[in-house]
Phi, psi and omega in degrees: 000143184271165177291142183258136175269176182294149181282137178248144179237137178220128180292138173280175178298321177294321179296322177295318178296317178296319179297317179295320178298317180295318181294311180295328178295317179294316180296314180295318179294324179291318181289323182268353181075028180263096183294324180297321178295323178295318180296316180297318179295321179295320176297321178298315178291332176297329176298323176295320178295318178296322177301316181296314183292315182293315181296325177295317179294325179294315180294323179293329183276353185271131176241132186229137172233133180260136180241120184265150172288156181290328183195172178208167178232149179299133177084355179245138184293140172252140182255117175261123184252149176230134175258117183251133181229132176266108182273356179284143183277337186237326191266128173283157177246140178210167182056050181269131181237130180245128177238134182225165180233141179237130183218135177283138180235169176235147179278131179231145179267121179212125178068024177087357179223145183289140176235170182244141177229136182291133178231350183243172180281151178291135173248122182268134180234163184208142172209184181183182178222139183281310185214136179225110183286162180304130180077000184274149175238133180222173181239145173229153183206165169217151178257130180234136179243124181254153185256359183219142180289166177135191177259131181244144185243134169244117186258242182279152175235166187234130177246139182214164179204143176254005179291154002266342188245003181060028179272339179207163178246119175261128184223154177211138178264139177254120186240152180166197180298136180287159175253145182236150174218136178269128177256117185274163180297158177295132178270126182272161177269113179274129179281174187297335184270010186294333184289353179288346175282342181282146174303151187298331181288332178283318174053230182266071169069100170066033176294323180295319181295319180291331181290321182290326182059226182259016185298324183261005181270159181263140178293131186252318182166192180245149176212173180290155180288137177238153180299128181104348178291146179287135180297336182289348179265004179289132177265102192291326181294317178291325178298318179292325181287321182270347181064027174205149186298137174228140183238156176281138179247135183246147173266111187285129177280145181290123175225154181247134178280335183200143170252121182249111182253129180251116179267100183266070183261142178224145177269008179255137177298145182294326184296329180243021185277164177289355179266001179275173183294138177072019183276163178276120182296341179289345182267006180295137183291114182293326181295318178296314181294326176295318178298317180293317179295321178295318178298318178296320181294317180293318179298318179291325180291319182290327184261012179276101184075180179071201183231030184287139176245125182242130174261107182263126178241117182249114184245110176222234174293339173227181180236126182228127178245122185236131174267115183243151179209195182286352181289156179297320181293319179295317178294323180293321179298321179294317180294322179295319179298318179288331181287329187262354185291143178245132181297160180217152177276349181225079179272123180273087180295323179299316178295324178294319178294322178296317179294322178295321180295321178294324180287318185283328185078276173276125187289119174276176174294151190239135171235122179252126177247123190213153173274013179220167181281165179295324179295319179294322179293320179292324182294330183268348182216112185293331182284345181295316180299318180295316180295322178293321179295317179296321180292323184289337178292338183243338185218175179263149183233137174231121181254121182250113175262109186291343179280348179271081185292338181288335183262337186243094178245022186259008173220150180243156181281352177289154185279158175282000000 
């Protein structure tokens, strides 16, 4: 639960009218000597006092905990939940209104640790609860759909109530450490022919890895036979000595089935780009977002089950190399890298290929996804041609230009 600030009271339009009626009633009754009118006016003003006391007690008795989703995707609703508890022993709470704010932030490096800075406009959200009995706990939620990937921040929220007479609004802000949620790129629907962009050795997911088998692995030791072990790995001399099957165990060397490079290049300056603070989301480069979404979709498809290892290289305003696999953590790291990347007008594809080669050791097959053609990338960076030639001598390369709609009809813009 967050720290609570002081409660604020504001008269509603009905409360202002009641207050004026009470004041004029007292003045008129006093001047005319009408005691009954004075009593009625005093009772009317007493309603305002009761409204203030009851609403203050209601806000004080309310306990709130916010529950954030683990992750989200562009175009898909995220559910933000709130747990509301009435700590009062006798008084029920009703007409509870919760207001929260959602804002996109960017990760910045400062002092050796990443920090967040607001770059998007505030989005106001609202939910509430009708009735909460004494000691009762209930849940309230709202669904929010965001149109752009990145990290989103939910900071302080505001709770208010107009109960019991709707004469005033009592509100209180809850402040404390902000909550963050990563919104990943939109996942596209890949058609059946999507695997034709992969080099032939990769084929239908990790063919190269299955082809190598244990030839390049190091012998680790012997262990007991388990169901599913290959009979060719049985160590017959140890089996005869122990009178039970024993198999050879290998220490698998890290290899990558595919290197997936995302060229997040933009022809717009960053200072005036749609990714800067206060920008219009309608000006976001569709080609860049399509390339990022396509890379995320392929990475998720390749690492869904099996034992595939994908080396993801994201080249934008910075360079990020992520080792991804079928594990939940590996897939999450790839999605986070794609969610946080910022486009750049000068993407060093050659440097990205060099960094990928150093990480991989043995060069895997390469797929480059870019909003520009291979010729344009080579023209803007002299080292790109050299790096591609070195990579091509040992592996196969496939360059995917997402702006060439005539050649790439194997993915659709509809969501998975």
